[in-house]
C-alpha positions in Angstrom: 49.2 3.7 -87.0 48.7 5.6 -90.0 45.9 8.3 -90.1 43.7 5.8 -92.4 43.9 3.4 -89.4 43.1 6.2 -87.0 40.2 7.3 -89.1 38.5 3.6 -89.3 39.1 3.5 -85.3 37.0 6.7 -84.9 40.1 8.7 -83.7 40.2 11.3 -86.1 40.8 13.9 -83.6 44.1 12.4 -82.6 45.6 13.5 -86.2 47.9 16.2 -86.8 46.3 19.0 -89.3 48.6 17.6 -92.0 47.4 13.9 -91.3 43.8 15.4 -91.5 44.4 17.0 -94.8 45.9 14.1 -96.3 43.2 11.8 -95.3 40.5 14.4 -96.8 42.6 14.5 -100.0 42.7 10.8 -100.1 39.0 10.5 -99.5 38.1 13.1 -102.0 39.9 11.3 -104.9 37.3 8.5 -104.5 34.5 11.1 -105.7 35.7 11.2 -109.1 35.9 7.4 -109.5 32.2 7.1 -107.9 31.2 9.8 -110.2 32.7 8.0 -113.5 30.6 4.9 -112.6 27.4 6.7 -113.2 28.5 8.5 -116.3 25.9 6.3 -118.2 23.0 7.4 -116.1 24.3 10.9 -116.3 24.4 10.7 -120.0 20.4 9.6 -119.8 19.9 12.6 -117.6 21.4 15.1 -119.9 19.6 14.0 -123.0 16.2 14.2 -121.0 17.4 17.6 -120.0 18.3 18.4 -123.5 14.8 17.4 -124.7 12.9 19.5 -122.1 14.8 22.6 -123.0 14.3 22.3 -126.6 10.5 21.9 -126.0 10.2 25.1 -124.2 10.6 23.4 -120.7 12.8 24.4 -117.8 15.4 22.6 -115.9 14.8 22.9 -111.9 17.1 21.8 -109.2 15.4 21.2 -105.8 17.2 20.2 -102.4 17.7 21.1 -98.8 20.7 22.3 -97.0 24.1 21.9 -99.0 22.1 19.9 -101.6 19.9 22.8 -102.2 22.7 25.4 -102.1 24.5 23.7 -105.1 21.5 23.3 -107.1 21.2 27.1 -107.1 24.7 27.7 -107.3 24.5 25.8 -110.5 21.6 27.3 -111.8 22.8 31.0 -110.9 26.0 30.1 -113.1 24.2 29.3 -116.2 23.1 32.9 -117.3 26.4 34.5 -117.4 28.2 31.4 -118.7 25.7 30.4 -121.0 23.6 33.7 -121.9 20.5 31.6 -120.6 17.3 33.8 -119.2 17.5 33.2 -115.5 14.2 31.2 -115.6 15.6 28.6 -117.7 17.4 26.9 -115.0 16.5 27.4 -111.5 17.3 26.5 -108.2 14.8 25.7 -105.3 16.2 25.0 -101.7 14.0 24.2 -98.7 13.6 27.4 -96.5 13.8 29.8 -99.2 16.5 32.4 -99.6 17.4 32.3 -95.8 18.2 29.1 -95.9 21.3 29.9 -98.5 23.0 31.6 -95.1 22.0 29.5 -92.3 19.8 26.6 -91.3 16.2 26.6 -91.1 14.4 24.4 -88.7 12.3 21.6 -90.1 12.3 23.1 -93.9 13.4 19.7 -95.4 10.8 18.0 -93.8 7.8 19.9 -95.3 6.3 18.1 -98.2 3.7 20.9 -98.5 6.2 23.8 -99.2 8.0 21.9 -101.9 4.6 21.9 -103.8 4.1 25.5 -103.1 7.5 26.2 -104.5 6.9 24.1 -107.6 3.4 25.7 -107.9 4.9 29.4 -107.5 7.0 28.6 -110.6 3.9 26.9 -112.5 6.0 23.5 -112.9 4.4 21.7 -115.7 5.0 18.3 -117.9 7.3 20.3 -120.0 9.7 21.1 -117.2 12.4 18.7 -115.7 13.0 18.4 -112.2 16.4 17.3 -110.6 15.9 16.4 -106.9 19.2 16.3 -105.0 19.6 14.7 -101.5 22.8 12.6 -100.2 20.5 10.4 -98.0 17.8 10.2 -100.7 15.0 10.4 -98.0 14.4 14.2 -97.6 10.8 14.7 -97.7 11.1 18.1 -99.3 12.7 16.4 -102.3 10.8 13.2 -102.4 7.3 14.9 -102.5 8.8 17.3 -105.3 9.7 14.3 -107.4 6.5 12.7 -106.8 4.5 15.6 -107.7 6.6 16.1 -111.0 6.0 12.6 -112.0 2.2 12.9 -111.2 2.3 15.6 -113.8 4.1 13.6 -116.5 7.3 15.8 -116.2 10.7 13.9 -116.5 12.5 13.3 -112.9 16.2 12.9 -111.9 17.4 11.9 -108.5 20.9 12.6 -107.3 22.1 10.7 -104.3 24.6 8.8 -102.4 22.4 6.2 -101.1 21.4 3.1 -103.5 18.2 2.6 -101.2 17.2 6.1 -101.4 13.4 7.0 -101.3 13.8 9.6 -104.1 14.7 7.0 -106.7 11.2 5.7 -106.8 9.8 8.8 -108.2 13.0 9.2 -110.9 13.0 8.5 -114.5 16.7 8.5 -113.8 18.8 7.9 -110.7 22.3 9.0 -110.5 24.0 7.3 -107.2 27.6 8.1 -107.0 28.8 5.9 -104.0 31.2 7.8 -102.0 31.5 5.8 -98.9 31.4 7.1 -95.3 32.7 10.5 -94.8 35.4 11.3 -92.5 33.0 13.1 -90.2 30.2 10.6 -90.1 26.7 12.2 -91.6 28.5 15.3 -92.9 27.2 15.0 -96.5 28.9 18.6 -97.1 32.1 16.8 -97.7 32.4 13.7 -100.5 28.8 13.4 -101.1 28.5 17.2 -101.7 31.6 17.0 -104.0 30.1 14.4 -106.0 26.9 16.6 -106.3 28.7 19.3 -107.5 30.4 17.4 -110.3 27.4 15.7 -111.3 25.3 19.1 -111.5 28.7 20.4 -113.7 28.0 17.7 -116.0 24.3 17.7 -116.4 24.0 21.9 -117.1 27.4 21.9 -119.1 26.9 18.9 -121.2 23.4 20.1 -122.2 24.2 23.5 -122.7 27.1 22.5 -125.4 24.5 20.2 -127.1 22.0 23.1 -127.4 24.6 25.3 -129.2 25.7 27.5 -126.1 29.2 26.7 -126.9 31.4 26.7 -130.0 34.4 24.7 -129.9 35.4 25.3 -126.5 34.7 28.8 -126.6 31.6 30.1 -124.3 30.3 32.3 -127.0 26.9 32.6 -125.1 28.5 34.4 -122.2 26.8 37.6 -120.9 29.6 40.5 -120.7 28.2 41.8 -117.4 31.4 42.8 -115.7 35.1 43.9 -116.8 36.4 40.3 -116.7 33.7 39.0 -119.0 34.1 41.8 -121.2 37.5 41.3 -121.5 37.1 37.6 -122.4 34.5 38.3 -125.0 36.9 40.4 -126.6 39.5 38.0 -126.4 37.5 35.3 -127.6 36.3 37.2 -130.7 40.1 38.2 -131.6 40.8 34.2 -131.4 37.8 33.5 -133.7 38.2 36.1 -136.1 41.9 37.0 -136.4 40.9 40.7 -136.0 43.1 43.1 -133.8 42.0 44.5 -130.7 40.6 47.9 -131.8 38.5 46.2 -134.8 37.4 43.3 -132.5 36.3 46.1 -130.0 34.2 48.0 -132.5 32.8 45.1 -133.9 31.7 44.1 -130.5 30.3 47.5 -129.8 28.1 47.1 -132.9 27.1 43.6 -132.0 26.0 44.9 -128.4 28.7 42.5 -126.8 27.3 39.4 -128.7 30.0 37.6 -129.7 27.9 35.2 -131.9 26.5 38.0 -134.0 30.1 39.8 -133.9 31.3 36.7 -135.7 28.7 36.4 -138.1 29.1 40.3 -139.1 32.6 39.7 -139.8 32.8 36.6 -141.5 29.4 36.9 -143.5 29.8 40.7 -143.8 26.0 41.2 -142.5 24.4 43.9 -140.5 23.6 43.3 -137.1 20.0 42.7 -138.1 21.0 40.2 -140.8 23.2 38.3 -138.5 20.7 38.3 -135.6 18.2 37.0 -138.2 20.3 34.5 -139.5 21.2 33.1 -135.8 17.8 32.9 -135.0 17.0 30.9 -138.0 19.6 28.4 -136.9 18.3 28.0 -133.5 21.0 30.5 -132.0 23.7 27.7 -132.8 26.6 29.6 -134.1 28.0 26.4 -135.9 25.0 25.7 -137.8 24.7 29.6 -139.0 28.3 29.6 -139.8 27.8 26.4 -141.9 25.1 28.4 -144.0 27.5 31.2 -144.6 30.0 28.9 -145.9 27.6 27.2 -148.1 26.3 30.5 -149.4 
């Protein structure tokens, strides 16, 4: 009997380690297909996010357990990758910071705490809220979406349940149907993987269209450590054609800002001039460079 039949017969613990790993890998391959089917809805969600961020709004992720942790993970990666302020994309997890490391009893059932968290950050109609819940029935998430909708804010539901409660309060519902988990009810597996893929797509596509990326270069990154400083230097060299020494000096003058450094080089600008030109073009490097070429 092969591992898939044993899985269906609820005899997972009879498998060898190799058979378990093969089974998990086979199941994981279904996740990308499930997410692919949701791309039209993901596109709508990305456009809502772009509109909110362009109009001084913020993106909030909210969830409990694995879902909450994944939201915080995606939010925390936006500042170093895209140079955004920490307040622009924010993750909220039921149970607070403690819940990042361990389970907090009953946290996901508190409707009141969800509203307290959103009010703490002065969530408004300009903002957009993405509620993440594999089951789609988490009270903490449902109440937050209901509250956001009542304010007139745009709302997104990310779930693996087509009959999820949270979809009632969502302008866009993203529902990758990943099927049963190899360990029944353990949504940290395929459902969690699907959520991670969706969140990657939401934030990345939105930031690209907001000018945080030039070509496939993450020119808005914050060089906060040695690895990112090296990456900044490498990018500037590739984009400018300068040698390492000259690129380093240019980055130093630009205070580590790749966009400003490139504009200083290509337009023969001072840092103040390059900074001003960038701001005039919504911090979009491509638009600023087009202005330089036309001048």
